[in-house]
Phi, psi and omega in degrees: 000156181281168179281328186257337183251147178222132177274130174242154186238132173233132178253126177259147175230130181053042177066020178232145176303130183244306183226139174211183184298331179292313180293323178294317178298323176299315178298321178295319178296320179297318178297322181289318187267335184071021185210133177294315181294319179294322178296317178296316178300318181298335181256005178073029181247154175289160177300318181300311179300316180298312181298319179297321178293317178298316180298318180295322177295317180297324180286334185287329185253157181301321179245148179297147177269334182230136177233138177262150175270133181291157177100161180298125179067027184291333179085189182209160179209159175281139173280175175301323178294319178298316177297321179294321179296315180297313181299315181296314179300313181296324177294315178299315180301316180296314180294320179296319180297320179296316180293324185273351188307310181295322180292321178294322177297321178294316177297321181299323179296336182271351179288153173296147182298146177286142175267143179270126180277136178277142179290000000 
């Protein structure tokens, strides 16, 4: 990959944005922390915003991607479907980056030179 350019991937469903690097990172944070609130905090989001994103992901797929444990402080976890969505997205992203590498290097050569900031 180039130093200045980064390829990002967004998947649309029914002509609407469905998955992108932000939602996938949220799912990964949730898997790491076991908590919707902790995942949101790690990404600098409010609990409400985090919950709305999780809910939209759960509504988008046939099976929920995230399930909460009942009870106070019960936490949350990715379902098998949630793990599959993350894995599939990351695989697509990796393959797309490999295919685009030469083109991104070519584009990088066409960018204006970076200026070095003085301390």
